[in-house]
N, C-alpha and C positions, 0 to 999 in steps of 0.2 A: 410675387406674394412672399412675405417674410414670415418664417416660422420661428417661434421662440426656441432657442437652442436648449437641448437637454444637457445637464451636467454630465461629465464623464463618470461612469459607474465603476467602482472598484471590482475587479474580477475575482469574486469570492466563490464562484460556483464550484470549481474543481477542488480547492482546498476543503470545502464543506463536504463534497462527495467522498474525498479520500479519507477525511476524518471519520465520516459515518461508516465507511467500510472497515477502517481500523477498529472502531468501537465495537463492530459486530464480532470481532475476534476476541474481545475481552469479556470475561464473565461478570458483567457489572450488575446483573440481576434484573429487577423489574423496571417499569417505565420510569422515564426521567422525572426528576422532582422539582425542587424549589429553584428560585432565581439565584444567579451567581452574586457574590459580594463584590466582584470586580478586582479581587486581589490575585496575586500569583499563586499557582498551585503549590502546596507545601512540599518541601523536598523529603520530608519524612512523615511517618504515620503508618498505621496498620493498613493492610490491603483494603479492609472494609471502609476505613475513613477516606482513603484515596478514591475508592469506587464511588462513595457518596459525593465527594468533591467533583468528580468527573460528571456524575449525573446532573449536579446543580449547574456546572459550567456549560454542559451541553444543552440543558434546558434553556438557560439564558441566551445562548447563542441561537438556538432555534427561534425563540421569541423575537430576538433582534432581527433575524433574517426575515421573519414574517412582516414585521413593521416596515423594514426597508423595502420589501417587495410591494406592500400596500402603497407606500408613499410613491414609489416609482410608477405604479399603475395609475395612481391619481394624477401625477404630473403628465404622463403620456396622454391621458384622457383630456386633461385641461389644454394641453398643447393642440390637440385635434380640434377642440372647441374654439380656441382662439383663431386657428386657421380658418374654420368655418365662418366665424364672424367677419374676419378680414375679407373672405371671398364675397360675402353678402354686401359688405360696405363697398367693395370695388364695383360690384354689379349695380348697386344703387346709385353710385356716382356716375357710372356710364349712362344709366337711364335718366338721371337728373339732367345730364348734359343734353341728351336728346330732347327732353321736355322743355328745357330753356330755349333751345332753338325754335321749337314750336311757339313758345310764348313771345319770342322776339318777332317771329313772322306774323303772329296775331296782332301785335301792336302796330307793326308797319302797315298791315292791311287796314286796320281800323283807322289809322291816321289818313290813309289815302282816300277812304270812303266816307270821311266825316261829313262831307257836303252832299253826297249822293245817297245817303242811307235813309232819307225820310220817306221814301216811297214816291216822290215826285218824279215825273218823267225826266230822263237825262237829256240835256241839250244835244249830246253826241248822237243819241239814238233817234231823236226827232219826237215831236209831241204826239204823233199819230201812232207810234209803235208801242202800245200799252202792254200787249201780251209779252213782248220781249223784255220789258222792264220788270214785269211780275216774275218771270222766270229767273231773271238775274237776282232779284231780291231774295227769292226762295233759296237759291244756291248759296248766297252769302250767309243767310241765316243758318243753313246746315253747317257751313264751315265754321261759323262762330260757335255753334254748339260743340263741335268736335274740339275746337281750340280751348273752349272753356273747360271741357273735361280734362284735357291735358294739363291745363294750369292747376286744376284741382288736384290731379294726381301728383303733380310736382310738389304742391304744398304738403300733402300727406307724406310723400317720400322724404322730403327734407326733414320733417319731424321724426320719421322712423330712423333716418341716418343719425340724428342726434342721440336717439335712444341706444342705437347699436354702438356708437362711439363710446358712450358711457359704459355700456356692458363690456366693451373691449378693454377699457381702462381698468374696470373691476377685475376682469379675468387675468389681466397681466399682473396686477398687484397680487392676486391670489397665487399666480404661478411663481412670483418672486418669493413669496412666503414658503411655498412648497419646496423650492430649491434650497432654501435655508434649512428647512426641516429635513430634507433628504441628506444634506451634508452632515447634520447631527446624527441621523440614523446610521449613515455610513460609518462614521467614527465609532459609534456604539457597537455596530456589528463587527468592525475590525478588532475592537478591544475584546469582545466576548469570544470571537473565534480564537484569538491569541490565548485567552484565558483557558478555553477548552483544550487547546493544543498543549498548553503547559500542564494542565491536570492529567491529560492522557500520557504525556512524557513521564511525569512523576510516577504514575501507576505502572507503566511499562518498566521503568527502572526498578521499582520495588519488586515487581513480579520476577524480573530477571535475577535480582539478588537472591530472592527466595528460591528460585529454580536452581541457581548455582549452589546455594547452601544444601538443597536437597540432593543435588547430584554428588556433592562431596560426601554427604552422609551415606549415600548409596554406594559410592566407591569404597569407602572405608568398611562398610558392611560386607561388600563383596570380598575385599581382601581378608577380612576376618573369617568369612565363610570358607574361603580358599585355604587359609591356614588351618582352620579346623578340619577341613576335608583332608588336607595333606597329612595332618597329624593322625587322623582316624585311619587313613589308608596306608600310612607308612608302617612297614613291619619293623619292629625293634631290631637293633643291630644283632642281638642274640650272640651265640657262641661262634668264634671264628672257626673256619674250616681248618682242620688239622693238616699240618704240613703244607700250607698254602704259600705260594710265592707271589710277590707283587707283580702285576702284569705290566706296569709302566710307572716310571717316576713322573709325577705331575701334581697338579692342584685339584682338589675335589672337596665337596661337602656332602652331607647326608641328604641328597636330594631325591632319594628313593621315595616313590609315592606322591611326588609333586603333581599337581593337575596338569593335564595336557589338553589340547583341543579335541573336540568331539566327545568330551566326557571321559577321556582316557586318563590314566595315571602313569607316571614314570616308573618303568619296571626295572631300572638299573641305576647305576651311578655314573655320572660323566666325569672323566678325569682329563683335565686340560693340559696339553703339552704341545710343543712345537711340531709342525709337520715334519715327518720323517723320523721322529723319535721311535726307537725299536720297541716292539711289543713281545713279551715273553710268555711262554706257556706256564700257567700257574700250577699245572699238574702234568704228570706224564700221561700219555694217552694217544689218541689219533685225532688229526685235524682234517677238516674239509672246508673248502672255500665256496662262497656264494656271492653273487651280485644281486642285491635287493633294492627295492625302491627307496624306502625310508632309511634303511640301514646302510645303503651304499655297498661298498666292499666289506663283506662280513666273513668272520671265521667262527666255526663251531668246533670246540675242543671237547671231545668225549673223554672225560678224565678216568683214570684208573680207579677212582673212588666212587664211580657211579653217577657223578654229577656231570652236567653239560655246562660249559663255560662259553658265553657268547661275547664276541668282540665285533664292534660295528664302526663304520665311517673310516676305514683304513684308506691310506693313500695308495698302498700297494701291498702285495703278499710277499712272504719269504718262502720260496720253494712252492711245492704243490701238495696236494692231499697226501698224508703220510702218517706214520707213527712218529711221535716226538717225545723227547725227554723233558722233564721239568726244567724250566729256565731257557729252553731253546727259543731262538727268535723265530716268530711265525708271521710277522708283518710289521707295518709302520703306521704311526699316527697320521690321520688325514682329515678331510672335511667332505667326504663323498656322501651322497644321499641327502637326507633332511638334516643338515648340520649348519649352524650359523658361525662356527669357529672350529679350528682344529682341536679335536678331542677324541678320546676313546669312550664309547658307550659300552659299559661292562655289566653283564648279568651272570647270576648263578642260578641255574635251573636244577633243582633236586627232584628225585622221584616223587616227592610230596608237593612240588610246586616251586614257584620262584621265591627266593629268599633275598633279604636285604644283604648286599655284600659289604656293607660299611664296616662291620666288625672285622671281617677278614682283611679288608684293605688297611684298616687302622693298625692291625697287628703286624702287618708285613711290609707296608710301604713307608 
């Protein structure tokens, strides 16, 4: 039995599902609207315009998919119907062959009995055996009736085969037209899917550009806020400490009050210098040494003026805890603790609180 072959179907199921999932992530608003115009998605336009374009393209794609699926289902049904007609025709031809054999046998029997079928006694049987002749004629009449029914069935069957052949030709013609229609619907579906994808890509690109623009604006706002916070928290340089000596020769800026992680602010000034550069006592007094987490190797100088001077991130100490004279070496620049480069973190702690050491450094370094 020959089935009418189905045309190969473009595998559009997964792209349509992927596109639907992607569309679910885009805030395109209400239900999809008008049919697509069939043109490529615009590369520019407002988000609202691109969203409308996407809705139209997706609507057209959905409609094309529905038409394609309906055409496919119709063709599948028609192929099954054609197969059924072909099976019925094959069965009818087999039965017709059987009936023709019966008709041929009937014709042969009729020919052989043409002289003995009048009811007269057969010479073979003898003129005296009347009852045997009657029985013979009765059986022959029954066989003739059966053969006549078979011949009548053959006549009806041949007429029905003609009708079914015509029906088969009609259905095959319809199938050919459906194949042509399916090809057209497939092309339309492919075009609308591509159009919807193009509209989606344009919208995603526009949203990405706007997101990048917002991110840049937010970054600038954060920088401005950080600068404002630094300016608000930074103590003015004020008056230099009298008789102050520079703790180390290096490079520094007024970074006192700059923001730090965890909402902290910078409580001193960082002076950058090479590792091993000597550090001097800014005042006479007594020094003590400590190893701290963030400060690393640290020095506390209790000055003769009542202030405490804090040195952090030293590579090593000079001597041990003791009384020192102003200008005496008490340690060396390093990068211990929480430090990303060799430098001295320097603070001035007065009885009234921490003050900005920038003025003192500017006056003496």
